[in-house]
C-alpha positions as CSV (number, residue, x, y, z in Angstrom):
1,M,-0.3,50.0,53.5
2,A,-2.6,52.2,51.9
3,C,-3.5,55.0,54.4
4,N,-4.5,58.3,55.0
5,C,-2.2,61.3,56.3
6,N,-4.2,62.5,59.3
7,T,-4.8,61.1,62.7
8,P,-7.0,57.9,62.8
9,S,-9.5,59.9,64.9
10,T,-10.2,62.4,62.2
11,C,-9.6,60.7,58.7
12,S,-9.8,57.0,58.4
13,E,-9.4,55.2,54.2
14,S,-13.1,55.3,54.0
15,Q,-14.1,58.7,54.9
16,N,-13.8,62.2,53.0
17,V,-13.3,64.4,56.2
18,R,-12.0,67.8,55.9
19,G,-10.6,66.7,52.2
20,C,-8.9,63.9,53.7
21,T,-9.3,60.9,51.1
22,P,-7.2,58.0,50.5
23,C,-5.5,59.3,47.3
24,N,-4.3,62.4,49.2
25,E,-0.6,62.4,48.9
26,C,1.3,61.6,51.9
27,P,4.3,63.4,53.6
28,T,8.0,63.5,51.8
29,N,9.8,60.0,52.6
30,S,6.6,58.2,54.5
31,A,7.5,54.4,53.6
32,D,4.9,53.6,56.2
33,C,1.7,56.0,54.8
34,E,1.7,54.9,51.0
35,T,-1.5,56.1,49.2
36,L,-3.5,53.3,47.7
37,P,-2.9,54.5,43.6
38,S,0.9,53.6,44.9
39,A,-0.4,50.5,46.7
40,L,-1.7,49.0,43.5
41,D,0.6,49.8,41.2
42,N,3.3,48.1,43.2
43,F,1.4,45.2,43.8
44,T,0.6,45.0,40.2
45,R,3.7,45.3,38.9
46,Q,5.3,42.7,41.3
47,F,2.9,40.1,40.8
48,F,1.8,40.6,36.9
49,G,4.8,42.5,35.6
50,I,4.7,45.5,33.0
51,I,1.1,45.7,32.1
52,T,0.1,47.2,28.8
53,K,-3.0,49.2,28.9
54,T,-5.4,49.6,26.5
55,E,-8.5,52.1,26.1
56,V,-11.5,51.4,23.4
57,N,-15.0,53.6,23.8
58,G,-13.8,54.8,27.5
59,V,-12.9,50.7,28.4
60,V,-9.6,50.3,29.9
61,S,-8.2,46.4,29.0
62,W,-4.9,44.8,30.8
63,V,-2.4,42.7,28.5
64,L,-0.8,40.9,30.7
65,P,2.9,39.6,29.9
66,C,4.3,36.1,29.5
67,N,1.3,34.9,27.8
68,L,-0.5,35.0,30.8
69,S,-3.8,35.9,28.8
70,V,-3.4,32.3,27.0
71,G,-1.3,30.2,29.7
72,L,1.0,27.3,28.7
73,P,1.0,25.7,25.2
74,A,0.3,22.4,26.5
75,N,-1.8,23.8,29.1
76,P,-3.7,26.5,27.8
77,R,-6.0,28.9,29.9
78,G,-9.6,28.4,29.6
79,T,-12.1,31.2,28.0
80,D,-13.2,33.5,31.0
81,E,-11.1,31.2,33.3
82,G,-9.9,33.9,36.3
83,L,-5.7,33.6,36.5
84,A,-6.3,32.4,40.2
85,C,-8.6,29.6,39.3
86,Y,-6.4,28.8,36.4
87,F,-3.3,28.6,38.9
88,L,-4.9,26.6,41.3
89,R,-6.1,24.0,38.7
90,L,-2.2,23.7,37.2
91,F,-1.9,22.7,40.9
92,A,-4.5,20.1,41.3
93,E,-3.9,18.7,37.5
94,G,-0.2,18.8,36.9
95,I,1.9,20.6,34.0
96,Q,2.3,18.8,30.9
97,G,4.8,19.2,29.7
98,L,5.2,19.9,25.4
99,Q,6.4,16.7,23.1
100,G,9.7,16.0,22.6
101,P,11.4,15.4,19.4
102,S,11.0,12.3,16.9
103,G,12.5,9.4,17.8
104,D,15.0,7.7,15.0
105,T,13.1,6.1,12.7
106,G,13.3,1.8,13.3
107,A,14.7,-0.6,11.5
108,A,12.7,-2.1,8.5
109,G,10.5,-5.1,8.8
110,T,11.6,-8.5,6.9
111,A,10.2,-8.7,3.5
112,G,6.8,-10.1,3.2
113,R,5.5,-13.2,1.0
114,N,3.4,-13.2,-1.6
115,A,-0.2,-13.9,-0.8
116,Y,-1.3,-15.5,-3.8
117,T,0.1,-18.4,-6.0
118,I,-0.1,-19.2,-9.6
119,L,-1.1,-22.3,-11.6
120,T,1.4,-24.8,-12.9
121,S,-0.6,-27.1,-14.4
122,V,-3.5,-26.4,-16.9
123,L,-7.1,-26.6,-14.6
124,T,-10.1,-28.1,-16.5
125,V,-12.8,-26.1,-15.3
126,P,-15.0,-28.5,-13.5
127,T,-18.9,-28.6,-13.1
128,P,-21.4,-28.3,-10.2
129,G,-22.2,-31.9,-11.1
130,S,-18.7,-33.2,-10.9
131,P,-17.4,-30.3,-8.8
132,S,-14.1,-32.0,-7.5
133,V,-10.8,-31.0,-9.4
134,Q,-7.0,-31.0,-9.1
135,F,-4.2,-28.8,-10.4
136,T,-0.6,-27.9,-9.3
137,V,0.8,-24.4,-8.2
138,L,3.5,-23.0,-7.1
139,P,4.6,-23.6,-3.8
140,N,3.0,-20.8,-1.0
141,A,2.6,-21.2,2.3
142,V,-0.9,-19.5,2.2
143,L,-2.9,-22.1,1.1
144,S,-4.4,-24.6,3.5
145,V,-7.0,-27.1,3.8
146,G,-10.3,-25.5,4.0
147,L,-9.0,-21.9,2.3
148,I,-11.6,-20.4,-0.3
149,V,-9.3,-19.3,-3.4
150,F,-10.6,-17.7,-6.6
151,I,-9.3,-18.5,-9.7
152,P,-9.8,-16.0,-12.7
153,G,-12.0,-17.6,-16.0
154,A,-13.5,-20.1,-13.5
155,G,-14.6,-19.0,-10.0
156,W,-14.5,-19.9,-6.3
157,F,-12.8,-23.4,-5.1
158,E,-12.9,-24.8,-1.6
159,I,-9.2,-26.4,-1.2
160,T,-9.8,-29.8,0.4
161,D,-6.1,-31.3,0.4
162,I,-2.8,-30.3,-0.5
163,R,-0.1,-33.0,-1.2
164,N,3.8,-32.1,-1.6
165,G,3.1,-28.5,-1.4
166,N,2.0,-27.8,-4.5
167,T,-0.5,-30.2,-5.2
168,V,-3.9,-29.0,-5.0
169,F,-6.9,-31.1,-4.6
170,A,-10.6,-28.6,-4.4
171,T,-14.2,-28.3,-5.2
172,L,-16.0,-26.4,-6.8
173,R,-18.4,-23.8,-4.9
174,Q,-19.5,-20.9,-7.3
175,L,-18.8,-20.5,-11.1
176,I,-18.2,-17.2,-12.6
177,S,-20.4,-15.9,-15.1
178,S,-20.0,-17.4,-18.7
179,P,-16.4,-19.7,-17.1
180,A,-13.7,-20.9,-19.2
181,S,-13.6,-24.6,-20.1
182,S,-10.1,-24.8,-19.5
183,I,-8.0,-22.0,-17.3
184,L,-3.9,-22.0,-18.6
185,V,-0.7,-22.1,-16.7
186,G,0.5,-18.7,-15.2
187,T,-3.1,-17.8,-14.1
188,L,-3.5,-16.2,-10.6
189,V,-4.7,-18.5,-7.3
190,L,-6.0,-15.8,-5.1
191,P,-7.0,-16.4,-1.4
192,S,-10.5,-14.9,-1.0
193,G,-14.0,-15.5,0.5
194,Y,-17.6,-17.0,-1.0
195,Q,-18.8,-14.1,-3.5
196,G,-21.3,-11.8,-1.8
197,L,-24.7,-11.7,-2.9
198,S,-26.2,-9.0,-4.5
199,I,-29.7,-8.0,-2.7
200,K,-31.7,-5.5,-3.8
201,G,-34.0,-3.5,-1.2
202,D,-37.4,-2.3,-1.7
203,K,-37.7,1.5,-3.5
204,G,-38.1,4.2,-0.6
205,D,-40.3,6.8,-0.8
206,K,-40.0,10.0,-2.7
207,G,-39.2,12.9,-0.5
208,D,-40.4,16.4,-0.7
209,K,-39.4,18.3,-3.5
210,G,-37.1,21.5,-1.4
211,D,-37.4,25.1,-2.3
212,T,-35.3,26.3,-4.7
213,G,-32.7,28.1,-3.5
214,V,-32.0,31.7,-4.3
215,T,-29.1,32.6,-7.3
216,G,-25.8,33.2,-5.7
217,A,-24.1,36.4,-7.4
218,T,-21.3,35.2,-9.9
219,G,-17.7,35.3,-8.1
220,A,-14.9,37.3,-9.9
221,T,-12.4,35.0,-11.7
222,G,-9.3,34.9,-9.8
223,A,-5.9,35.4,-10.9
224,V,-3.9,32.7,-12.9
225,G,-1.7,31.1,-10.3
226,A,2.2,30.6,-10.9
227,T,3.4,27.8,-12.8
228,G,4.9,25.2,-10.4
229,A,8.4,23.7,-10.6
230,V,9.1,20.7,-12.5
231,G,9.2,17.8,-10.3
232,P,11.7,14.8,-10.3
233,A,11.9,12.2,-12.7
234,G,10.1,9.2,-11.8
235,A,11.7,6.1,-11.5
236,A,11.5,3.7,-14.4
237,A,8.6,0.8,-13.9
238,T,9.7,-2.8,-13.3
239,T,7.5,-6.3,-13.8
240,S,8.1,-8.9,-11.8
241,N,6.2,-11.2,-14.1
242,G,5.8,-11.6,-17.9
243,I,4.5,-14.1,-20.7
244,V,6.2,-14.4,-24.7
245,T,3.9,-16.1,-26.8
246,G,5.7,-17.7,-30.0
247,G,5.7,-16.0,-33.5
248,T,4.0,-16.7,-36.8
249,T,5.8,-20.0,-37.9
250,D,5.7,-23.6,-36.2
251,Y,9.1,-25.0,-36.0
252,T,10.8,-28.6,-37.3
253,L,12.8,-30.3,-34.6
254,T,16.3,-31.4,-36.2
255,L,18.7,-33.8,-35.1
256,N,20.7,-30.7,-33.8
257,L,19.9,-29.4,-30.5
258,S,18.9,-25.7,-31.6
259,K,16.9,-22.7,-30.5
260,I,13.3,-23.1,-31.5
261,D,12.4,-20.5,-34.0
262,F,9.1,-19.2,-34.5
263,G,10.1,-16.8,-36.8
264,T,8.7,-13.1,-36.1
265,T,8.7,-13.8,-32.2
266,D,10.8,-16.7,-30.7
267,L,10.3,-17.5,-26.6
268,E,13.2,-15.4,-25.7
269,L,13.4,-13.9,-22.4
270,V,16.6,-11.2,-21.3
271,L,16.6,-11.0,-17.3
272,A,18.0,-8.6,-15.1
273,P,19.9,-10.5,-12.0
274,G,17.3,-11.8,-9.4
275,T,15.9,-15.1,-8.4
276,Y,13.2,-16.4,-10.8
277,Y,11.0,-19.6,-11.5
278,I,11.0,-19.8,-15.3
279,E,8.4,-22.1,-17.3
280,A,8.1,-22.9,-21.1
281,Y,4.9,-24.7,-22.1
282,L,5.2,-26.0,-25.6
283,V,2.6,-28.3,-27.9
284,V,4.7,-31.0,-30.0
285,T,2.7,-32.6,-32.8
286,G,3.9,-35.9,-34.1
287,V,3.9,-36.6,-37.9
288,A,5.1,-40.1,-38.4
289,S,5.6,-42.7,-36.2
290,I,6.8,-42.0,-32.6
291,R,10.0,-40.3,-31.9
292,T,11.7,-38.6,-28.7
293,G,13.1,-35.3,-28.1
294,L,15.0,-33.0,-25.6
295,F,14.1,-29.6,-24.8
296,V,16.2,-27.1,-22.4
297,L,16.3,-23.7,-21.3
298,Y,19.6,-22.2,-22.7
299,D,21.6,-19.4,-21.9
300,P,23.3,-18.3,-25.6
301,N,25.6,-16.1,-24.3
302,A,27.3,-18.5,-21.7
303,A,26.6,-21.4,-24.2
304,V,25.2,-23.5,-21.4
305,E,22.0,-25.1,-20.4
306,L,20.2,-24.1,-17.6
307,T,21.2,-27.0,-15.2
308,N,20.0,-25.5,-11.3
309,S,16.6,-26.7,-11.9
310,P,14.9,-30.0,-10.6
311,T,14.1,-30.7,-14.2
312,P,16.1,-28.7,-16.1
313,T,15.8,-30.6,-19.3
314,T,12.7,-33.3,-20.7
315,I,13.4,-36.2,-22.7
316,L,9.6,-36.9,-24.0
317,S,8.3,-39.9,-26.7
318,F,6.1,-37.9,-29.2
319,G,2.8,-40.1,-30.7
320,G,2.8,-40.7,-34.4
321,A,1.0,-38.3,-37.3
322,G,-1.4,-35.6,-35.7
323,Y,-0.6,-36.6,-31.7
324,D,-0.5,-33.7,-29.5
325,T,2.1,-33.9,-26.9
326,P,2.3,-31.0,-24.2
327,V,5.8,-30.1,-23.2
328,I,6.7,-28.2,-20.0
329,V,10.2,-27.3,-19.0
330,R,10.9,-25.2,-15.8
331,T,14.0,-24.1,-13.7
332,L,14.3,-22.0,-10.6
333,I,17.1,-20.3,-10.5
334,T,19.4,-16.9,-9.5
335,F,21.1,-14.8,-11.8
336,A,24.2,-12.6,-10.6
337,V,24.1,-10.7,-14.0
338,A,21.5,-9.7,-16.9
339,T,21.0,-13.1,-18.5
340,T,19.2,-14.2,-21.6
341,V,17.3,-17.3,-21.4
342,Q,15.8,-19.4,-24.7
343,V,14.1,-22.6,-25.7
344,W,16.1,-25.1,-27.6
345,G,15.1,-29.1,-28.4
346,E,16.0,-31.4,-31.0
347,T,14.7,-35.4,-31.7
348,D,16.2,-38.6,-32.6
349,D,15.4,-39.3,-35.6
350,V,13.3,-37.2,-38.8
351,T,13.0,-40.5,-41.1
352,P,10.6,-39.5,-42.9
353,D,9.6,-36.6,-40.7
354,A,10.2,-34.8,-37.5
355,P,8.1,-33.5,-34.9
356,I,6.7,-30.1,-35.2
357,V,6.7,-27.6,-32.4
358,R,3.4,-25.7,-32.6
359,Y,3.8,-21.8,-32.1
360,A,0.3,-20.7,-31.2
361,Y,0.1,-23.0,-28.5
362,S,3.5,-22.3,-26.9
363,K,4.4,-19.5,-24.5
364,L,7.7,-19.1,-22.0
365,M,6.6,-17.1,-18.7
366,Y,8.8,-16.1,-15.5
367,F,8.0,-14.8,-12.0
368,K,10.4,-12.8,-10.4
369,L,10.6,-14.0,-6.6
370,A,13.4,-11.9,-5.4
């Protein structure tokens, strides 16, 4: 330990007797009589290690090694917290380990299902005085009795019954402003709540005018930054549904099964591989006496009818002169390769006149399901 170099009776560590102080040099090779500076230096180096000392305005500061001044990354040392208190806190609270590396990405979840469906029949919009309505939709498990649905162009309806998975009975709850008289096939049916009420609160008191702030100095114009690198090309956009409307000329049915030709634009789709719900909506006008007709969805490249649907062909009896008959031809089908889809039709007799397919009311639509 640190000591003086005289006899205990004449000098002590706290005295300055006859020039004897603890800072006096000890005799050579006197391990039992170490000066106080030497003892402090040995203790400091053994406890802390090599310390860097800096002096600013006459004040000496120590920079401790091993980041002791800030502590462990996950267990930082508090501001003005002494090392002894810091060590005591670590022993009491435990040392928190560093965050490990990220784990592997989990497997992708199963594909979700659509939270909406679509009309597959024309909906005549009811009135508040006669609110009940019936329509058909593409089956979807999201529909349930008591659910509020919104149909664009009409309003909000509450489902009261569902039959066969696609026939919906509902009650009108609220119309939109200026609703349509009827809603076409292919319109979305969206689960929703009631429309919220628009309630305007009272106007608040006008606040006091604040003092005009001091105009700040105009900052210097910064340098123009370097032009960034050109980003990668975006992926080609795809669509999961679409509607084709007929061209400019009505089509007169013939005795042979032929493509319905509307002139500038025919009811034709070119679909990529996948699973589709395809539906053609036609309006046929009778010219003379009652006739029967046949309509199919047709693949002209393979020269085959699309037969893998519940109703691939539709045979109907058309009314007489001026009588309009709606026709729906639909299919649910999976294509392994890109496929062209057209609408073909024929009639049983053209004497004296054959039925006419109206381009203005006819449509061909599709919805990609997978």
